[in-house]
C-alpha distance (Angstrom), angle and dihedral (degrees) to the residues before:
residue distance angle dihedral
L1 . . .
D2 3.82 . .
A3 3.84 101.0 .
E4 3.80 91.4 153.9
S5 3.78 106.1 124.2
A6 3.73 123.6 149.3
G7 3.79 113.9 -111.4
K8 3.77 92.0 -102.7
E9 3.78 92.5 53.2
L10 3.76 95.3 48.5
S11 3.78 90.4 44.1
A12 3.79 90.0 52.3
C13 3.82 91.1 51.0
L14 3.83 91.8 50.1
E15 3.81 92.9 45.0
T16 3.80 91.0 49.3
S17 3.79 88.3 51.3
G18 3.80 92.1 52.6
M19 3.82 101.1 -101.3
D20 3.75 126.0 122.1
P21 3.85 104.6 -104.7
S22 3.76 94.5 -137.0
E23 3.79 125.3 145.5
E24 3.81 89.4 -108.8
N25 3.81 93.1 55.3
R26 3.81 91.8 45.5
Q27 3.78 87.9 55.4
K28 3.81 91.4 47.4
W29 3.81 88.1 54.4
R30 3.79 92.8 50.7
E31 3.80 92.3 48.7
F32 3.78 90.0 51.0
C33 3.83 93.5 47.0
Y34 3.84 98.8 40.7
G35 3.78 95.2 39.6
F36 3.82 93.3 51.5
E37 3.81 110.4 143.7
N38 3.81 113.9 -102.5
L39 3.82 90.8 0.2
K40 3.82 89.9 157.0
E41 3.80 89.1 68.6
Y42 3.79 91.6 63.4
C43 3.83 104.2 33.3
S44 3.78 138.6 15.5
A45 3.82 99.0 -149.8
V46 3.79 141.4 16.0
L47 3.84 121.0 -145.1
M48 3.79 110.0 -143.2
E49 3.78 135.9 -172.2
E50 3.79 122.3 -118.2
E51 3.81 93.0 -109.0
A52 3.81 88.8 67.7
L53 3.80 93.2 63.3
K54 3.77 94.7 67.5
F55 3.82 95.1 59.0
T56 3.81 131.3 80.3
T57 3.74 131.7 -165.9
D58 3.77 125.9 -111.8
D59 3.82 90.1 -91.0
G60 3.79 91.9 53.7
R61 3.79 99.8 -103.4
S62 3.79 123.7 136.4
L63 3.79 116.6 -125.7
P64 3.85 93.1 -109.9
Q65 3.80 86.6 53.9
V66 3.82 90.0 51.0
L67 3.76 89.2 53.8
S68 3.76 93.7 44.0
D69 3.80 91.4 52.2
G70 3.79 87.8 53.6
G71 3.82 92.1 52.2
V72 3.79 95.4 -106.6
M73 3.82 127.9 123.6
S74 3.79 120.2 -124.7
A75 3.78 117.1 -134.7
M76 3.80 135.2 -167.0
R77 3.76 134.4 -166.0
V78 3.82 107.8 -121.2
D79 3.79 101.9 -176.3
Q80 3.80 120.4 90.7
G81 3.75 101.1 -139.6
F82 3.80 138.7 -84.2
V83 3.80 127.8 -52.5
P84 3.85 129.7 -170.1
L85 3.81 111.2 -86.8
N86 3.79 101.7 -175.0
S87 3.81 143.8 -16.3
F88 3.82 92.3 -84.3
G89 3.80 93.2 74.7
E90 3.82 95.7 -102.9
K91 3.78 118.2 142.3
G92 3.79 137.8 -143.2
T93 3.76 128.2 -156.6
E94 3.81 122.4 -107.6
G95 3.78 125.5 -151.1
M96 3.76 111.0 82.0
V97 3.82 92.8 113.9
M98 3.79 109.2 90.0
L99 3.81 90.6 -2.7
E100 3.83 93.0 134.4
E101 3.81 92.3 51.8
R102 3.84 91.4 48.7
C103 3.80 90.9 48.9
Q104 3.78 90.6 52.3
D105 3.76 91.3 50.0
F106 3.79 92.4 48.6
Y107 3.81 91.1 49.0
E108 3.78 91.6 52.3
S109 3.83 88.3 50.3
G110 3.81 90.9 57.7
V111 3.83 99.1 -98.3
R112 3.82 113.6 141.7
L113 3.81 103.6 172.9
A114 3.79 129.3 59.4
K115 3.79 127.6 -162.6
W116 3.81 124.1 -155.0
R117 3.81 119.1 -172.6
T118 3.80 127.5 -144.9
Q119 3.79 126.3 -178.1
V120 3.77 122.5 -149.6
E121 3.84 120.8 -168.2
C122 3.77 110.0 -140.4
N123 3.83 124.2 -165.1
L124 3.81 137.0 106.0
E125 3.82 93.4 -67.2
M126 3.82 103.8 32.1
P127 2.92 155.1 111.5
T128 3.78 99.0 47.5
D129 3.79 119.2 -143.1
V130 3.75 91.6 -115.6
S131 3.80 90.1 57.1
V132 3.80 92.2 49.8
W133 3.81 92.4 49.5
E134 3.82 95.7 43.6
N135 3.79 96.5 46.1
T136 3.79 97.7 43.7
D137 3.87 91.4 47.1
C138 3.80 89.9 49.5
L139 3.81 91.7 47.9
A140 3.79 92.2 51.0
R141 3.78 93.7 48.5
A142 3.80 89.7 50.8
A143 3.79 91.1 49.6
R144 3.86 91.8 52.2
I145 3.83 91.8 50.6
C146 3.86 92.5 47.1
Q147 3.83 93.6 48.5
A148 3.81 91.1 44.8
N149 3.85 86.8 60.3
G150 3.76 97.8 47.5
L151 3.81 100.5 -93.7
A152 3.85 124.4 126.2
F153 3.79 111.8 -136.4
I154 3.80 136.9 -121.5
A155 3.74 114.8 -165.2
E156 3.77 104.6 -157.1
I157 3.80 110.1 -163.6
Q158 3.78 112.1 -172.1
T159 3.81 113.0 -162.4
S160 3.80 104.2 -150.9
Q161 3.83 114.3 -154.4
N162 3.78 105.9 172.0
T163 3.77 97.4 145.0
G164 3.77 141.1 19.9
S165 3.81 143.7 62.5
H166 3.79 94.6 -114.3
S167 3.84 118.2 145.3
I168 3.76 129.3 -113.8
E169 3.84 86.7 -105.5
R170 3.78 89.3 63.5
T171 3.79 91.2 50.5
A172 3.78 91.2 49.6
Y173 3.81 90.1 51.9
V174 3.80 92.2 50.8
C175 3.79 92.0 48.8
E176 3.85 92.3 48.1
K177 3.82 88.9 52.0
F178 3.79 94.6 48.4
Y179 3.80 97.3 41.4
S180 3.78 93.4 48.6
H181 3.83 91.9 50.3
A182 3.84 88.8 47.9
I183 3.84 92.1 52.9
R184 3.80 90.6 47.7
C185 3.82 92.5 51.3
L186 3.81 91.7 45.8
N187 3.80 89.3 54.0
E188 3.82 92.2 46.8
Y189 3.83 90.1 54.0
D190 3.84 90.5 48.1
V191 3.83 93.4 -117.8
N192 3.82 115.2 171.3
L193 3.84 102.7 -117.5
E194 3.80 92.1 -162.1
A195 3.83 86.7 68.2
V196 3.81 94.1 48.4
A197 3.87 127.8 90.5
F198 3.75 123.3 -170.6
S199 3.82 115.1 -139.7
I200 3.78 108.5 -163.8
N201 3.81 145.7 160.1
T202 3.76 117.2 -110.7
C203 3.78 115.0 -109.4
A204 3.80 113.2 -85.8
A205 3.82 139.6 166.7
G206 3.83 123.5 -108.9
P207 3.81 119.2 -80.4
E208 3.81 91.9 -103.7
A209 3.81 94.2 50.5
V210 3.77 131.4 83.4
V211 3.82 110.9 -77.1
P212 3.87 107.8 -111.9
L213 3.76 122.0 -128.9
S214 3.81 120.2 -104.6
D215 3.81 90.6 -108.8
Q216 3.82 89.8 55.3
V217 3.80 91.0 47.3
A218 3.81 90.2 51.2
T219 3.82 94.2 46.8
Y220 3.84 95.6 51.4
T221 3.85 94.1 39.4
V222 3.80 94.1 51.6
R223 3.80 93.0 42.5
T224 3.79 89.5 52.4
L225 3.77 91.0 51.5
Q226 3.79 93.4 46.9
R227 3.76 91.2 52.8
T228 3.78 96.5 49.3
L229 3.83 115.3 22.7
P230 3.79 119.3 74.0
P231 3.80 119.8 -139.0
A232 3.80 90.4 -106.0
V233 3.79 93.1 72.4
G234 3.82 108.4 111.0
A235 3.82 100.8 -137.5
V236 3.80 147.7 -27.7
L237 3.79 119.3 -126.1
L238 3.78 120.6 -162.6
L239 3.81 119.0 -141.8
A240 3.77 120.2 -147.7
G241 3.83 92.8 -135.5
D242 3.80 121.4 -175.0
V243 3.80 96.8 -40.9
P244 3.85 123.6 105.9
A245 3.78 114.7 -81.3
Q246 3.83 94.0 -113.1
E247 3.82 92.3 51.7
A248 3.83 90.8 47.6
V249 3.84 90.1 52.8
R250 3.83 91.4 49.5
N251 3.77 92.7 48.5
A252 3.83 92.1 47.6
K253 3.80 91.8 50.6
A254 3.81 91.1 47.8
V255 3.85 91.2 51.6
Q256 3.81 92.1 47.9
D257 3.84 90.5 51.1
E258 3.83 91.8 46.6
A259 3.77 92.1 49.6
G260 3.76 97.5 46.9
G261 3.83 95.5 126.4
M262 3.80 97.6 44.4
T263 3.79 122.5 117.5
W264 3.81 95.8 -131.6
K265 3.79 119.7 70.4
I266 3.81 118.2 -118.9
A267 3.80 121.0 -149.7
P268 3.81 135.3 164.9
V269 3.83 123.9 -115.8
Y270 3.77 113.4 -126.4
G271 3.78 107.5 -147.1
L272 3.77 139.9 -178.8
S273 3.82 96.0 -76.0
L274 3.80 90.6 60.6
L275 3.81 91.9 44.4
N276 3.85 93.7 54.3
P277 3.84 94.1 87.8
V278 3.80 89.7 49.3
I279 3.80 91.3 50.0
A280 3.83 89.7 49.1
A281 3.79 92.1 54.2
F282 3.79 92.0 44.6
A283 3.80 92.0 49.9
C284 3.84 89.5 55.0
G285 3.79 88.7 57.3
E286 3.80 92.1 -110.2
E287 3.81 100.6 131.5
G288 3.79 92.5 162.8
P289 3.83 95.7 59.0
A290 3.82 88.9 39.2
R291 3.75 90.7 54.6
D292 3.85 91.4 48.7
L293 3.81 90.6 50.1
L294 3.76 92.3 49.8
Q295 3.78 91.3 49.1
R296 3.84 91.4 51.1
L297 3.78 92.1 54.6
Protein backbone atom coordinates (compact mmCIF):
# COMPACT_ATOMS: atom_id res chain seq x y z
CA LEU A 1 0.00 0.00 0.00
CA ASP A 2 1.67 3.20 -1.20
CA ALA A 3 0.32 5.76 1.26
CA GLU A 4 3.34 8.00 0.78
CA SER A 5 2.01 11.37 -0.27
CA ALA A 6 3.70 14.62 0.56
CA GLY A 7 1.81 16.74 3.07
CA LYS A 8 0.51 19.04 0.33
CA GLU A 9 -0.85 16.14 -1.73
CA LEU A 10 -2.62 14.52 1.22
CA SER A 11 -3.92 17.92 2.32
CA ALA A 12 -5.27 18.56 -1.19
CA CYS A 13 -7.08 15.20 -1.18
CA LEU A 14 -8.64 15.90 2.21
CA GLU A 15 -9.62 19.43 1.23
CA THR A 16 -11.18 18.23 -2.03
CA SER A 17 -13.15 15.69 -0.01
CA GLY A 18 -14.47 18.41 2.31
CA MET A 19 -12.23 17.92 5.37
CA ASP A 20 -10.00 20.57 6.91
CA PRO A 21 -6.46 19.58 5.79
CA SER A 22 -4.92 20.21 9.18
CA GLU A 23 -2.04 18.26 10.67
CA GLU A 24 -4.47 16.69 13.14
CA ASN A 25 -6.78 15.42 10.40
CA ARG A 26 -3.85 14.06 8.40
CA GLN A 27 -2.84 12.12 11.47
CA LYS A 28 -6.39 10.83 11.94
CA TRP A 29 -6.34 9.56 8.36
CA ARG A 30 -3.06 7.76 8.92
CA GLU A 31 -4.29 6.11 12.10
CA PHE A 32 -7.41 4.96 10.27
CA CYS A 33 -5.45 3.63 7.29
CA TYR A 34 -2.50 2.05 9.14
CA GLY A 35 -4.60 0.67 11.98
CA PHE A 36 -7.06 -1.05 9.63
CA GLU A 37 -8.21 -4.36 11.10
CA ASN A 38 -6.55 -7.40 9.52
CA LEU A 39 -4.52 -5.18 7.20
CA LYS A 40 -1.94 -7.95 6.80
CA GLU A 41 -4.49 -10.01 4.86
CA TYR A 42 -4.58 -7.36 2.13
CA CYS A 43 -1.04 -5.97 1.96
CA SER A 44 2.43 -6.87 3.20
CA ALA A 45 3.86 -3.36 3.63
CA VAL A 46 2.79 0.29 3.83
CA LEU A 47 4.96 3.04 2.37
CA MET A 48 4.82 6.09 4.62
CA GLU A 49 6.03 9.68 4.36
CA GLU A 50 8.55 11.10 6.82
CA GLU A 51 5.94 13.33 8.49
CA ALA A 52 4.22 10.21 9.80
CA LEU A 53 7.24 9.23 11.91
CA LYS A 54 6.89 12.15 14.30
CA PHE A 55 3.37 11.23 15.44
CA THR A 56 2.16 8.72 17.98
CA THR A 57 -1.28 7.28 18.62
CA ASP A 58 -3.35 7.93 21.74
CA ASP A 59 -1.85 4.83 23.37
CA GLY A 60 1.71 6.10 22.75
CA ARG A 61 2.65 3.85 19.83
CA SER A 62 4.47 5.14 16.76
CA LEU A 63 2.85 4.44 13.39
CA PRO A 64 5.58 1.91 12.42
CA GLN A 65 4.78 0.13 15.69
CA VAL A 66 1.07 0.14 14.83
CA LEU A 67 1.86 -1.53 11.51
CA SER A 68 4.29 -3.99 13.09
CA ASP A 69 1.69 -5.00 15.68
CA GLY A 70 -0.67 -5.71 12.80
CA GLY A 71 1.87 -7.90 11.00
CA VAL A 72 2.68 -5.34 8.30
CA MET A 73 6.10 -3.90 7.44
CA SER A 74 6.64 -0.14 7.37
CA ALA A 75 8.49 1.31 4.40
CA MET A 76 10.06 4.67 3.61
CA ARG A 77 11.34 6.30 0.43
CA VAL A 78 15.03 7.06 0.95
CA ASP A 79 15.89 8.89 -2.28
CA GLN A 80 15.50 12.66 -2.50
CA GLY A 81 14.06 13.06 -5.96
CA PHE A 82 15.27 13.26 -9.53
CA VAL A 83 17.90 15.56 -11.02
CA PRO A 84 18.89 16.23 -14.67
CA LEU A 85 21.45 13.70 -15.89
CA ASN A 86 22.20 15.00 -19.39
CA SER A 87 20.95 17.33 -22.11
CA PHE A 88 18.64 14.66 -23.55
CA GLY A 89 16.15 15.02 -20.71
CA GLU A 90 17.17 11.88 -18.85
CA LYS A 91 17.24 11.96 -15.06
CA GLY A 92 19.34 10.58 -12.26
CA THR A 93 18.34 9.98 -8.65
CA GLU A 94 19.55 12.17 -5.80
CA GLY A 95 20.02 11.02 -2.24
CA MET A 96 23.35 9.25 -1.80
CA VAL A 97 24.67 12.02 0.46
CA MET A 98 23.86 11.17 4.10
CA LEU A 99 21.96 8.06 2.99
CA GLU A 100 23.57 5.88 5.63
CA GLU A 101 22.61 8.31 8.41
CA ARG A 102 19.02 8.51 7.16
CA CYS A 103 18.78 4.72 6.99
CA GLN A 104 20.00 4.46 10.57
CA ASP A 105 17.39 6.98 11.71
CA PHE A 106 14.62 5.19 9.84
CA TYR A 107 15.63 1.84 11.33
CA GLU A 108 15.57 3.28 14.83
CA SER A 109 12.08 4.65 14.08
CA GLY A 110 10.83 1.15 13.26
CA VAL A 111 11.07 1.26 9.46
CA ARG A 112 12.24 -2.02 7.90
CA LEU A 113 11.89 -1.43 4.16
CA ALA A 114 13.52 1.24 1.97
CA LYS A 115 12.45 2.36 -1.51
CA TRP A 116 14.79 3.92 -4.06
CA ARG A 117 13.33 5.33 -7.28
CA THR A 118 14.95 5.29 -10.72
CA GLN A 119 13.47 6.77 -13.88
CA VAL A 120 14.14 5.36 -17.35
CA GLU A 121 13.24 7.31 -20.48
CA CYS A 122 11.84 4.95 -23.09
CA ASN A 123 11.41 5.83 -26.77
CA LEU A 124 13.13 4.99 -30.05
CA GLU A 125 16.30 6.90 -29.09
CA MET A 126 16.52 6.47 -25.32
CA PRO A 127 17.69 5.43 -22.82
CA THR A 128 21.33 6.22 -23.49
CA ASP A 129 23.98 3.77 -22.31
CA VAL A 130 25.36 6.38 -19.91
CA SER A 131 21.94 6.71 -18.27
CA VAL A 132 21.61 2.94 -17.87
CA TRP A 133 25.09 2.59 -16.35
CA GLU A 134 24.77 5.58 -14.03
CA ASN A 135 21.31 4.77 -12.73
CA THR A 136 21.88 1.05 -12.19
CA ASP A 137 25.18 1.70 -10.39
CA CYS A 138 23.54 4.31 -8.16
CA LEU A 139 20.65 1.96 -7.41
CA ALA A 140 23.00 -0.85 -6.41
CA ARG A 141 25.09 1.39 -4.15
CA ALA A 142 21.90 2.58 -2.43
CA ALA A 143 20.76 -1.02 -1.97
CA ARG A 144 24.06 -1.98 -0.33
CA ILE A 145 23.85 0.96 2.11
CA CYS A 146 20.23 0.22 2.98
CA GLN A 147 20.84 -3.48 3.62
CA ALA A 148 23.97 -2.72 5.66
CA ASN A 149 21.71 -0.72 7.99
CA GLY A 150 19.02 -3.36 8.39
CA LEU A 151 16.58 -2.29 5.69
CA ALA A 152 15.25 -4.53 2.93
CA PHE A 153 15.25 -2.79 -0.44
CA ILE A 154 12.67 -1.91 -3.07
CA ALA A 155 14.13 -0.92 -6.44
CA GLU A 156 11.39 1.16 -8.05
CA ILE A 157 12.10 1.48 -11.78
CA GLN A 158 9.74 3.93 -13.44
CA THR A 159 9.59 3.55 -17.21
CA SER A 160 8.77 7.02 -18.52
CA GLN A 161 7.02 7.04 -21.90
CA ASN A 162 5.97 10.64 -22.48
CA THR A 163 6.50 10.71 -26.24
CA GLY A 164 6.86 8.40 -29.20
CA SER A 165 5.07 5.82 -31.27
CA HIS A 166 7.34 2.95 -30.29
CA SER A 167 5.91 -0.53 -29.91
CA ILE A 168 5.53 -2.67 -26.81
CA GLU A 169 8.41 -4.76 -28.17
CA ARG A 170 10.69 -1.71 -27.89
CA THR A 171 9.60 -1.13 -24.29
CA ALA A 172 10.26 -4.78 -23.44
CA TYR A 173 13.77 -4.51 -24.94
CA VAL A 174 14.53 -1.36 -22.92
CA CYS A 175 13.27 -2.98 -19.73
CA GLU A 176 15.32 -6.13 -20.35
CA LYS A 177 18.43 -4.02 -20.85
CA PHE A 178 17.90 -1.98 -17.70
CA TYR A 179 16.83 -4.85 -15.42
CA SER A 180 19.76 -7.03 -16.48
CA HIS A 181 22.23 -4.20 -15.82
CA ALA A 182 20.58 -3.60 -12.43
CA ILE A 183 20.95 -7.26 -11.43
CA ARG A 184 24.60 -7.26 -12.51
CA CYS A 185 25.34 -4.16 -10.43
CA LEU A 186 23.49 -5.55 -7.42
CA ASN A 187 25.63 -8.69 -7.62
CA GLU A 188 28.82 -6.65 -8.00
CA TYR A 189 28.00 -4.76 -4.80
CA ASP A 190 27.20 -8.02 -2.94
CA VAL A 191 23.55 -7.11 -2.38
CA ASN A 192 21.36 -9.89 -0.96
CA LEU A 193 18.78 -10.44 -3.71
CA GLU A 194 16.43 -12.29 -1.34
CA ALA A 195 15.96 -8.94 0.43
CA VAL A 196 15.29 -7.01 -2.80
CA ALA A 197 11.95 -6.38 -4.52
CA PHE A 198 11.60 -4.86 -7.97
CA SER A 199 8.79 -2.33 -8.35
CA ILE A 200 8.13 -1.83 -12.07
CA ASN A 201 5.69 -0.62 -14.70
CA THR A 202 4.11 -3.20 -16.96
CA CYS A 203 5.34 -3.12 -20.56
CA ALA A 204 3.36 -0.71 -22.73
CA ALA A 205 3.59 0.97 -26.11
CA GLY A 206 4.34 4.65 -26.64
CA PRO A 207 1.53 7.19 -26.20
CA GLU A 208 1.19 7.65 -29.97
CA ALA A 209 0.99 3.92 -30.69
CA VAL A 210 -1.96 1.54 -30.54
CA VAL A 211 -2.78 0.58 -26.93
CA PRO A 212 -1.90 -3.12 -26.44
CA LEU A 213 -4.36 -5.59 -24.96
CA SER A 214 -3.94 -6.78 -21.38
CA ASP A 215 -2.88 -10.23 -22.63
CA GLN A 216 -0.09 -8.64 -24.69
CA VAL A 217 0.98 -6.52 -21.72
CA ALA A 218 1.16 -9.64 -19.56
CA THR A 219 3.07 -11.68 -22.14
CA TYR A 220 5.80 -9.09 -22.71
CA THR A 221 6.06 -8.12 -19.02
CA VAL A 222 6.47 -11.69 -17.79
CA ARG A 223 8.86 -12.57 -20.62
CA THR A 224 11.01 -9.58 -19.68
CA LEU A 225 11.08 -10.65 -16.04
CA GLN A 226 11.91 -14.26 -16.94
CA ARG A 227 14.86 -13.13 -19.04
CA THR A 228 16.36 -10.81 -16.44
CA LEU A 229 15.41 -11.54 -12.82
CA PRO A 230 16.94 -14.56 -11.09
CA PRO A 231 14.77 -16.74 -8.83
CA ALA A 232 16.48 -15.25 -5.77
CA VAL A 233 14.68 -11.89 -6.15
CA GLY A 234 12.19 -11.52 -3.33
CA ALA A 235 9.17 -10.10 -5.17
CA VAL A 236 7.93 -8.07 -8.12
CA LEU A 237 5.57 -5.14 -7.47
CA LEU A 238 3.51 -3.66 -10.29
CA LEU A 239 3.06 0.10 -10.46
CA ALA A 240 -0.17 1.54 -11.85
CA GLY A 241 1.69 4.14 -13.94
CA ASP A 242 -0.18 6.80 -15.90
CA VAL A 243 -2.99 4.55 -17.14
CA PRO A 244 -6.56 4.68 -15.75
CA ALA A 245 -7.11 2.73 -12.55
CA GLN A 246 -9.34 0.08 -14.16
CA GLU A 247 -6.83 -0.58 -16.93
CA ALA A 248 -4.02 -0.84 -14.36
CA VAL A 249 -6.02 -3.41 -12.39
CA ARG A 250 -6.72 -5.47 -15.54
CA ASN A 251 -3.06 -5.42 -16.54
CA ALA A 252 -1.91 -6.41 -13.05
CA LYS A 253 -4.35 -9.34 -12.94
CA ALA A 254 -3.24 -10.48 -16.39
CA VAL A 255 0.42 -10.37 -15.36
CA GLN A 256 -0.29 -12.34 -12.18
CA ASP A 257 -2.15 -15.00 -14.19
CA GLU A 258 0.62 -15.20 -16.80
CA ALA A 259 3.31 -15.57 -14.12
CA GLY A 260 1.55 -18.23 -12.12
CA GLY A 261 4.50 -20.62 -12.11
CA MET A 262 7.26 -18.12 -11.41
CA THR A 263 9.39 -18.31 -8.26
CA TRP A 264 9.01 -14.65 -7.32
CA LYS A 265 5.68 -13.35 -6.08
CA ILE A 266 3.92 -10.63 -8.07
CA ALA A 267 1.65 -8.11 -6.37
CA PRO A 268 0.13 -4.74 -7.36
CA VAL A 269 0.99 -1.45 -5.67
CA TYR A 270 -2.06 0.45 -4.43
CA GLY A 271 -1.31 4.16 -4.77
CA LEU A 272 -2.94 7.49 -4.04
CA SER A 273 -5.26 7.40 -7.06
CA LEU A 274 -6.93 4.24 -5.73
CA LEU A 275 -7.08 5.64 -2.19
CA ASN A 276 -8.92 8.81 -3.23
CA PRO A 277 -12.43 7.25 -2.89
CA VAL A 278 -11.45 5.96 0.56
CA ILE A 279 -10.21 9.42 1.60
CA ALA A 280 -13.45 10.97 0.31
CA ALA A 281 -15.59 8.63 2.41
CA PHE A 282 -13.36 9.15 5.45
CA ALA A 283 -13.55 12.95 5.07
CA CYS A 284 -17.35 12.75 5.17
CA GLY A 285 -17.14 11.04 8.53
CA GLU A 286 -18.28 7.72 7.10
CA GLU A 287 -15.66 5.38 8.52
CA GLY A 288 -17.78 2.31 7.84
CA PRO A 289 -18.04 2.87 4.06
CA ALA A 290 -14.40 4.01 4.00
CA ARG A 291 -13.37 0.78 5.69
CA ASP A 292 -15.39 -1.26 3.18
CA LEU A 293 -13.80 0.59 0.26
CA LEU A 294 -10.30 0.05 1.64
CA GLN A 295 -11.01 -3.64 2.12
CA ARG A 296 -12.27 -4.01 -1.48
CA LEU A 297 -9.06 -2.54 -2.90
